[in-house]
Backbone bond lengths (Angstrom), bond angles and torsions (degrees), N, CA, C in turn:
res aa  C-N    CA-C-N  psi(-1)  N-CA   C-N-CA  omega(-1)  CA-C   N-CA-C  phi
1 X - - - 1.462 - - 1.503 110.99 -
2 X 1.327 117.32 -39.71 1.472 119.71 -178.67 1.516 110.27 -65.30
3 X 1.367 117.49 -41.87 1.467 120.42 179.85 1.527 110.32 -64.91
4 X 1.360 114.53 -40.02 1.460 117.38 179.64 1.523 110.72 -66.12
5 X 1.332 117.61 -39.98 1.463 121.55 178.73 1.518 110.48 -64.38
6 X 1.353 115.91 -39.58 1.465 118.87 178.57 1.521 110.51 -64.70
7 X 1.351 116.82 -37.23 1.459 120.10 177.89 1.520 111.62 -63.04
8 X 1.343 114.82 -43.87 1.475 117.65 177.29 1.521 111.39 -62.09
9 X 1.340 117.38 -41.00 1.463 120.86 -178.84 1.523 110.35 -62.64
10 X 1.353 118.04 -38.85 1.462 121.74 -179.29 1.529 109.86 -67.60
11 X 1.327 117.07 -42.80 1.465 120.83 178.78 1.523 110.47 -62.53
12 X 1.339 115.53 -44.33 1.465 119.52 179.54 1.523 111.37 -62.59
13 X 1.352 116.20 -38.77 1.461 119.29 -179.98 1.524 110.59 -66.72
14 X 1.352 116.77 -42.21 1.461 119.83 178.06 1.529 111.16 -63.04
15 X 1.320 116.47 -41.53 1.468 120.08 178.62 1.525 110.92 -62.38
16 X 1.348 114.74 -41.68 1.464 118.70 179.32 1.522 110.71 -63.84
17 X 1.361 116.69 -40.44 1.468 119.74 178.69 1.527 111.17 -63.66
18 X 1.359 114.85 -40.45 1.467 118.03 178.20 1.524 110.76 -62.31
19 X 1.330 116.07 -44.10 1.475 120.03 179.95 1.523 110.80 -62.98
20 X 1.343 115.98 -43.47 1.473 119.48 179.15 1.526 110.57 -62.99
21 X 1.357 116.28 -41.11 1.462 119.58 179.01 1.514 112.28 -62.91
22 X 1.352 115.51 -45.09 1.471 119.14 178.64 1.522 111.10 -62.89
23 X 1.333 116.26 -41.64 1.467 120.02 179.46 1.524 111.27 -62.32
24 X 1.359 115.09 -43.47 1.461 119.33 179.25 1.525 111.31 -62.90
25 X 1.342 115.32 -42.42 1.476 119.22 179.44 1.519 110.99 -62.47
26 X 1.335 116.69 -40.93 1.462 119.97 179.08 1.526 110.81 -65.65
27 X 1.327 116.15 -39.43 1.462 119.15 179.30 1.524 110.92 -64.58
28 X 1.342 116.05 -43.96 1.466 119.73 -179.61 1.525 110.31 -64.53
29 X 1.342 115.76 -41.94 1.464 119.83 178.03 1.524 110.90 -62.87
30 X 1.336 115.37 -41.27 1.462 119.23 178.42 1.509 112.38 -64.26
31 X 1.335 117.18 -40.11 1.464 120.56 178.28 1.526 110.49 -64.10
32 X 1.358 115.14 -40.76 1.465 118.50 178.98 1.513 111.47 -63.71
33 X 1.342 116.02 -42.34 1.468 119.57 178.89 1.524 110.96 -64.93
34 X 1.337 115.94 -40.15 1.467 119.65 178.70 1.523 111.10 -63.55
35 X 1.328 115.43 -40.00 1.459 118.45 179.14 1.520 110.96 -65.15
36 X 1.340 116.86 -40.34 1.467 119.13 177.86 1.523 111.08 -63.34
37 X 1.331 116.32 -39.36 1.469 119.70 177.82 1.522 110.86 -62.71
38 X 1.339 116.71 -45.24 1.465 119.97 -179.21 1.522 111.07 -66.67
39 X 1.330 116.66 -37.75 1.474 119.14 176.67 1.526 110.84 -61.88
40 X 1.343 114.96 -41.47 1.466 119.08 178.67 1.526 110.52 -64.45
41 X 1.327 116.69 -41.75 1.470 120.95 178.33 1.516 110.64 -62.89
42 X 1.355 116.15 -42.75 1.462 120.13 179.38 1.524 110.96 -62.30
43 X 1.340 116.67 -43.47 1.461 119.52 179.26 1.523 110.60 -64.31
44 X 1.322 116.70 -41.43 1.462 120.22 179.57 1.522 110.93 -63.72
45 X 1.348 115.94 -42.03 1.458 119.59 178.90 1.520 111.19 -64.22
46 X 1.334 116.12 -40.16 1.461 120.09 179.77 1.525 110.86 -64.00
47 X 1.341 116.37 -44.95 1.465 120.08 178.60 1.521 110.87 -64.39
48 X 1.345 115.80 -40.86 1.462 119.22 178.71 1.509 112.27 -64.43
49 X 1.343 117.04 -39.56 1.461 121.04 178.22 1.522 111.01 -63.98
50 X 1.330 117.17 -39.43 1.465 120.73 -179.54 1.533 110.41 -64.28
51 X 1.330 116.90 -43.07 1.462 120.25 179.63 1.531 110.60 -68.38
52 X 1.326 117.11 -41.98 1.468 120.35 178.66 1.531 110.35 -62.28
53 X 1.335 117.09 -40.45 1.459 120.10 178.49 1.517 112.21 -65.18
54 X 1.338 116.53 -40.08 1.464 120.35 178.97 1.527 110.33 -64.68
55 X 1.325 116.95 -43.06 1.465 119.95 -179.98 1.524 111.56 -66.06
56 X 1.327 116.62 -38.89 1.464 119.89 179.29 1.518 111.01 -63.44
57 X 1.324 116.89 -44.17 1.462 120.71 179.66 1.527 110.96 -63.29
58 X 1.327 117.10 -44.71 1.466 120.22 179.01 1.528 111.20 -63.32
59 X 1.316 117.10 -41.86 1.459 120.12 179.84 1.528 110.89 -62.47
60 X 1.328 116.70 -44.50 1.466 119.99 -179.38 1.523 112.14 -61.60
61 X 1.333 116.34 -38.30 1.459 118.83 -177.74 1.539 111.41 -77.59
62 X 1.330 117.18 -46.48 1.462 120.02 -173.47 1.522 111.26 -73.52
63 X 1.329 117.84 -32.29 1.462 118.94 175.43 1.527 111.42 -59.39
64 X 1.329 116.06 -29.16 1.463 121.12 -177.45 1.534 112.82 -101.09
65 X 1.330 115.96 25.95 1.460 119.83 174.57 1.528 109.17 -51.33
66 X 1.339 115.66 132.11 1.462 120.46 178.95 1.524 108.10 -97.05
67 X 1.342 117.75 112.33 1.465 120.71 -173.36 1.531 112.75 -80.89
68 X 1.316 116.93 57.38 1.462 120.50 179.83 1.526 110.35 -62.18
69 X 1.319 115.50 143.17 1.460 120.95 -179.85 1.518 110.16 -94.64
70 X 1.320 116.03 135.01 1.465 121.80 176.70 1.526 109.17 -108.73
71 X 1.342 113.84 141.36 1.461 119.78 -176.23 1.527 111.96 -122.09
72 X 1.346 116.99 17.27 1.454 118.27 -178.72 1.529 112.19 -78.25
73 X 1.343 117.01 -7.96 1.463 120.92 174.99 1.517 108.85 -136.01
74 X 1.310 116.24 161.06 1.459 122.06 178.33 1.531 107.95 -114.56
75 X 1.346 118.25 126.36 1.465 126.29 -0.48 1.529 112.20 -76.70
76 X 1.330 115.92 166.36 1.461 120.69 178.65 1.532 109.55 -65.40
77 X 1.316 116.22 160.47 1.464 120.13 -175.81 1.516 110.32 -150.28
78 X 1.324 115.70 162.48 1.460 121.40 179.28 1.518 110.45 -76.34
79 X 1.324 116.00 144.91 1.461 121.77 -179.57 1.532 109.18 -79.39
80 X 1.315 115.40 69.30 1.470 123.83 -179.14 1.514 106.79 -146.80
81 X 1.317 116.37 128.90 1.466 120.11 -174.72 1.526 108.68 -138.00
82 X 1.330 116.87 115.23 1.452 119.46 -177.13 1.507 113.10 -136.37
83 X 1.324 116.88 139.98 1.456 123.77 171.88 1.531 107.07 -129.02
84 X 1.330 116.87 -173.71 1.465 120.32 -171.64 1.524 113.28 -66.49
85 X 1.337 118.31 -29.95 1.467 119.79 -175.59 1.526 113.20 -120.12
86 X 1.327 116.77 15.01 1.459 119.37 -179.43 1.524 109.53 -164.30
87 X 1.332 116.02 144.20 1.464 119.71 176.61 1.525 108.63 -141.16
88 X 1.336 116.30 139.30 1.466 123.05 178.99 1.522 108.67 -126.90
89 X 1.328 116.84 138.02 1.456 120.53 -175.84 1.527 110.05 -159.44
90 X 1.333 115.22 163.37 1.460 122.63 174.00 1.521 108.67 -98.32
91 X 1.337 116.65 139.80 1.461 120.92 177.04 1.529 108.17 -158.44
92 X 1.340 116.68 160.66 1.471 119.37 176.50 1.525 110.61 -62.73
93 X 1.325 117.37 158.14 1.471 120.61 179.05 1.520 111.63 -69.65
94 X 1.319 115.47 164.15 1.460 120.48 173.17 1.518 109.48 -66.80
95 X 1.338 115.74 161.81 1.466 120.10 -175.94 1.528 111.82 -57.04
96 X 1.336 117.35 -35.85 1.464 120.24 -177.67 1.528 111.87 -70.42
97 X 1.342 116.87 -15.69 1.459 121.03 -179.64 1.520 112.71 -103.11
98 X 1.314 117.04 -9.01 1.465 120.68 -177.50 1.538 109.82 -78.81
99 X 1.334 116.84 154.14 1.468 126.16 -7.27 1.530 110.49 -83.49
100 X 1.301 115.64 137.56 1.463 120.61 176.41 1.516 108.35 -161.78
101 X 1.331 116.16 -179.95 1.460 120.67 -176.56 1.521 111.05 -69.87
102 X 1.322 115.03 167.66 1.460 120.50 172.85 1.527 109.69 -56.10
103 X 1.327 115.11 152.15 1.449 119.70 178.57 1.526 109.83 -117.37
104 X 1.321 114.81 147.04 1.462 121.33 177.73 1.525 107.37 -97.56
105 X 1.335 115.74 112.58 1.460 122.44 -174.95 1.530 110.67 -99.33
106 X 1.343 113.89 153.22 1.467 120.65 172.17 1.520 108.75 -142.96
107 X 1.331 115.82 126.43 1.465 122.36 175.82 1.514 108.05 -106.63
108 X 1.335 116.15 126.48 1.463 120.72 -179.30 1.516 108.94 -162.02
109 X 1.331 115.59 172.29 1.463 122.06 174.78 1.522 107.86 -104.29
110 X 1.329 116.45 124.25 1.456 121.18 179.61 1.528 110.57 -73.03
111 X 1.316 115.91 168.08 1.464 120.85 -177.95 1.528 112.41 -63.53
112 X 1.344 117.33 -23.83 1.462 120.38 179.45 1.522 113.32 -88.98
113 X 1.350 117.76 4.31 1.454 121.25 177.96 1.509 114.83 92.87
114 X 1.321 118.78 5.46 1.462 121.58 177.63 1.528 110.15 -82.05
115 X 1.324 115.65 135.91 1.460 120.97 170.90 1.521 106.77 -85.54
116 X 1.331 116.77 115.98 1.463 121.60 -169.12 1.520 110.28 -122.12
117 X 1.327 115.51 133.46 1.455 122.17 169.24 1.526 106.67 -108.98
118 X 1.317 116.13 102.77 1.459 120.87 -179.76 1.520 109.23 -98.49
119 X 1.318 116.06 154.28 1.461 119.68 179.37 1.520 109.42 -153.87
120 X 1.317 114.05 155.93 1.454 121.91 177.08 1.519 107.85 -148.24
121 X 1.297 117.31 147.35 1.457 120.68 179.38 1.520 110.29 -58.87
122 X 1.320 116.17 140.32 1.458 119.47 178.21 1.524 111.31 -67.57
123 X 1.321 116.77 -14.49 1.462 121.68 176.32 1.519 111.57 -101.23
124 X 1.333 117.22 12.05 1.462 121.37 -174.65 1.523 113.34 -54.96
125 X 1.345 120.55 -43.55 1.469 118.58 -179.87 1.511 113.14 -57.67
126 X 1.340 115.84 -31.40 1.456 119.01 -179.84 1.523 112.00 -84.35
127 X 1.332 117.06 -36.48 1.460 120.81 -174.91 1.528 113.01 -101.66
128 X 1.335 117.72 -7.02 1.467 122.05 -177.91 1.530 110.80 54.32
129 X 1.321 115.62 42.06 1.457 120.86 -177.97 1.523 110.35 -77.68
130 X 1.347 118.16 145.14 1.466 120.52 179.57 1.526 111.57 -72.73
131 X 1.304 116.35 151.91 1.451 121.04 176.85 1.521 111.10 -87.50
132 X 1.323 116.07 176.61 1.457 122.41 -179.79 1.520 108.39 -135.14
133 X 1.331 116.23 135.72 1.465 122.13 177.26 1.525 108.57 -122.49
134 X 1.325 116.60 107.89 1.458 121.60 178.44 1.524 109.47 -97.20
135 X 1.322 116.75 118.32 1.465 121.09 176.57 1.526 107.46 -85.21
136 X 1.323 115.88 112.64 1.466 120.81 -177.71 1.521 111.95 -84.31
137 X 1.332 117.39 -40.84 1.463 122.16 -179.38 1.525 109.48 -148.67
138 X 1.316 115.67 152.26 1.464 121.63 175.15 1.537 109.43 -103.11
139 X 1.332 114.90 160.92 1.474 122.32 172.82 1.528 112.39 55.28
140 X 1.310 115.09 51.68 1.463 121.47 176.33 1.521 108.48 -94.73
141 X 1.323 116.18 135.04 1.461 120.05 -177.71 1.524 112.66 -90.21
142 X 1.318 117.26 -32.41 1.457 118.73 -178.11 1.516 111.87 -163.17
143 X 1.338 114.76 160.10 1.463 122.42 178.85 1.526 107.51 -130.44
144 X 1.319 116.10 129.20 1.467 121.89 -177.98 1.525 108.16 -127.21
145 X 1.335 116.56 111.93 1.460 121.93 -178.06 1.523 108.81 -117.60
146 X 1.323 116.74 135.56 1.463 122.18 177.31 1.526 108.86 -130.67
147 X 1.332 115.10 157.10 1.464 122.08 -172.71 1.525 109.26 -130.50
148 X 1.330 115.73 132.26 1.460 120.72 -176.37 1.520 109.81 -108.07
149 X 1.337 115.65 125.95 1.453 119.90 178.89 1.518 110.66 168.45
150 X 1.317 114.52 -170.89 1.463 121.45 178.59 1.519 109.05 -97.43
151 X 1.335 116.92 127.04 1.456 120.99 -178.04 1.518 109.71 -157.11
152 X 1.348 116.84 157.55 1.466 120.12 174.71 1.534 109.95 -62.29
153 X 1.332 119.34 160.52 1.471 124.91 6.96 1.524 114.59 -88.20
154 X 1.339 118.47 -15.33 1.464 119.12 -175.12 1.527 112.36 -92.71
155 X 1.360 116.88 -15.09 1.470 121.65 -179.16 1.524 111.98 54.40
156 X 1.323 114.73 38.83 1.452 120.99 176.01 1.520 109.91 -114.70
157 X 1.323 114.66 158.86 1.453 120.38 178.84 1.522 109.10 -74.92
158 X 1.328 116.99 122.73 1.460 119.90 -179.39 1.517 111.38 -178.12
159 X 1.335 115.41 179.71 1.458 121.78 179.64 1.524 110.21 -84.51
160 X 1.345 115.44 138.44 1.461 122.37 179.86 1.533 108.79 -126.01
161 X 1.327 115.28 153.19 1.459 120.34 176.68 1.526 112.06 -96.12
162 X 1.313 116.76 0.55 1.463 120.98 176.26 1.521 108.26 -149.93
163 X 1.340 115.00 147.57 1.469 120.79 177.77 1.525 106.94 -143.98
164 X 1.333 114.74 91.82 1.460 120.42 -174.31 1.522 110.56 -128.67
165 X 1.339 115.29 131.85 1.467 123.33 176.98 1.526 111.83 52.12
166 X 1.337 115.09 48.08 1.460 120.86 174.90 1.532 109.12 -96.31
167 X 1.332 117.40 158.03 1.463 119.75 -178.74 1.529 114.00 -62.35
168 X 1.324 117.18 -25.46 1.466 121.75 -178.60 1.520 109.11 -147.83
169 X 1.337 117.93 159.87 1.472 119.96 174.80 1.523 110.68 -63.39
170 X 1.323 117.94 163.45 1.469 120.57 179.26 1.520 111.15 -67.32
171 X 1.313 115.69 160.15 1.464 120.38 178.99 1.523 111.52 -74.21
172 X 1.333 115.99 -34.95 1.462 121.66 178.89 1.525 108.79 -138.08
173 X 1.329 115.23 150.03 1.463 121.32 175.03 1.524 107.42 -127.75
174 X 1.327 116.17 127.90 1.460 121.71 179.91 1.528 109.36 -111.37
175 X 1.323 116.00 127.88 1.465 120.61 -177.96 1.521 108.90 -121.33
176 X 1.325 115.08 124.08 1.462 121.88 174.66 1.517 108.82 -121.28
177 X 1.314 116.18 140.86 1.470 122.30 178.25 1.517 107.91 -122.76
178 X 1.332 116.14 130.40 1.459 121.01 178.94 1.529 110.35 -105.01
179 X 1.343 114.47 141.54 1.455 121.97 174.99 1.526 108.69 -115.23
180 X 1.320 116.23 167.78 1.463 120.82 177.44 1.530 110.07 -61.58
181 X 1.344 118.47 153.09 1.471 120.92 -177.12 1.520 113.54 -55.85
182 X 1.335 117.70 -34.32 1.466 120.06 -178.43 1.525 112.88 -85.19
183 X 1.317 117.21 -4.36 1.466 121.70 -178.79 1.526 108.86 -79.08
184 X 1.348 118.45 124.55 1.471 120.26 -177.03 1.527 113.99 -76.46
185 X 1.315 118.45 -7.48 1.462 119.98 -176.63 1.534 111.30 -69.15
186 X 1.328 114.27 147.74 1.470 120.97 178.67 1.527 108.12 -128.98
187 X 1.318 115.43 129.93 1.463 121.60 178.44 1.529 108.38 -102.89
188 X 1.333 118.92 106.54 1.472 118.96 175.90 1.527 109.95 -63.31
189 X 1.319 116.20 141.31 1.463 119.39 -178.66 1.525 110.13 -57.68
190 X 1.322 115.59 130.72 1.463 121.80 -175.69 1.526 109.54 -108.05
191 X 1.328 116.60 116.02 1.462 123.31 176.07 1.521 108.71 -111.22
192 X 1.337 116.18 128.63 1.463 120.91 -176.21 1.520 108.96 -128.94
193 X 1.323 116.08 132.57 1.456 121.97 177.00 1.532 108.66 -110.09
194 X 1.327 118.92 114.48 1.465 120.25 176.67 1.526 110.76 -60.57
195 X 1.342 115.38 140.98 1.460 119.26 179.35 1.531 111.59 -66.23
196 X 1.327 117.03 -37.77 1.466 121.35 -175.77 1.521 109.76 -127.53
197 X 1.322 115.33 138.16 1.465 120.25 176.18 1.527 111.77 -127.03
198 X 1.336 117.03 3.01 1.459 121.72 179.36 1.516 108.99 -125.08
199 X 1.333 116.86 133.00 1.465 121.84 -179.61 1.523 108.99 -84.77
200 X 1.342 115.79 81.38 1.467 119.80 -176.58 1.517 112.74 -79.42
201 X 1.342 117.91 -11.98 1.459 121.09 -175.51 1.528 112.88 -95.96
202 X 1.315 117.67 0.39 1.456 119.88 -176.35 1.526 111.26 -81.97
203 X 1.332 115.02 120.27 1.461 121.87 171.21 1.526 106.30 -110.30
204 X 1.316 116.77 106.46 1.456 121.87 -170.48 1.523 111.94 -72.20
205 X 1.340 115.51 132.87 1.456 122.36 170.78 1.523 106.84 -96.93
206 X 1.310 116.63 113.93 1.457 121.26 -168.96 1.524 111.95 -61.96
207 X 1.332 117.97 -43.19 1.468 119.67 -174.00 1.521 114.03 -74.38
208 X 1.341 118.35 -16.85 1.465 121.05 177.93 1.523 112.33 -110.31
209 X 1.332 117.47 -19.44 1.455 120.72 -177.48 1.511 113.32 70.62
210 X 1.360 117.88 20.49 1.452 122.03 -179.27 1.525 109.37 -120.89
211 X 1.339 114.92 165.39 1.443 120.17 177.59 1.526 110.11 -80.45
212 X 1.307 116.20 140.39 1.458 120.95 -178.31 1.537 110.46 -60.70
213 X 1.325 115.72 131.95 1.455 121.51 177.85 1.511 114.43 84.96
214 X 1.343 117.77 4.27 1.462 120.35 179.20 1.527 109.64 -118.21
215 X 1.316 115.32 152.60 1.457 119.54 -179.79 1.498 110.80 -70.63
């Protein structure tokens, strides 16, 4: 009886060890899976934060487009120039650069795939001020910009793929960013309405063709 009892005790101990081993393996596997899930969530949050930050910066700048009037050609036109993959405009500087002159901004995709918002002081030729290149996103495949307003040839209200030498900036600007098919990032469609589309502050100096107090 004692030998038989010892045999049962050994079998029970081995079974318990097997159960403990399986339980430990499941726990370790579960922890690994949980860590992978959290890593994926962290990466997604980081990518989402980067896109949200880029959209916020673009909205702040483009909403404050300064519709300065240019008189170097007839008829006069707003100092705003946009095509499907690039847009240039005047706007106040960022808070870290204030107070300073208006800056001439350009949004485009660089040859290395960076989405870049570059800017230079509108007085740069006179002051030789350095420019600034803000990289908003890396590994961008394409940029698609459209402009909403009235423009030739039909002079109807609608979306355009170019906005050049128009009397005023567009009423709306739509910005889309494309990523590679395997890239998990998503760019929500960005619609921006400029606060001002009429240059009400321009007092024209006839002999120079410029607005008083501006370079």
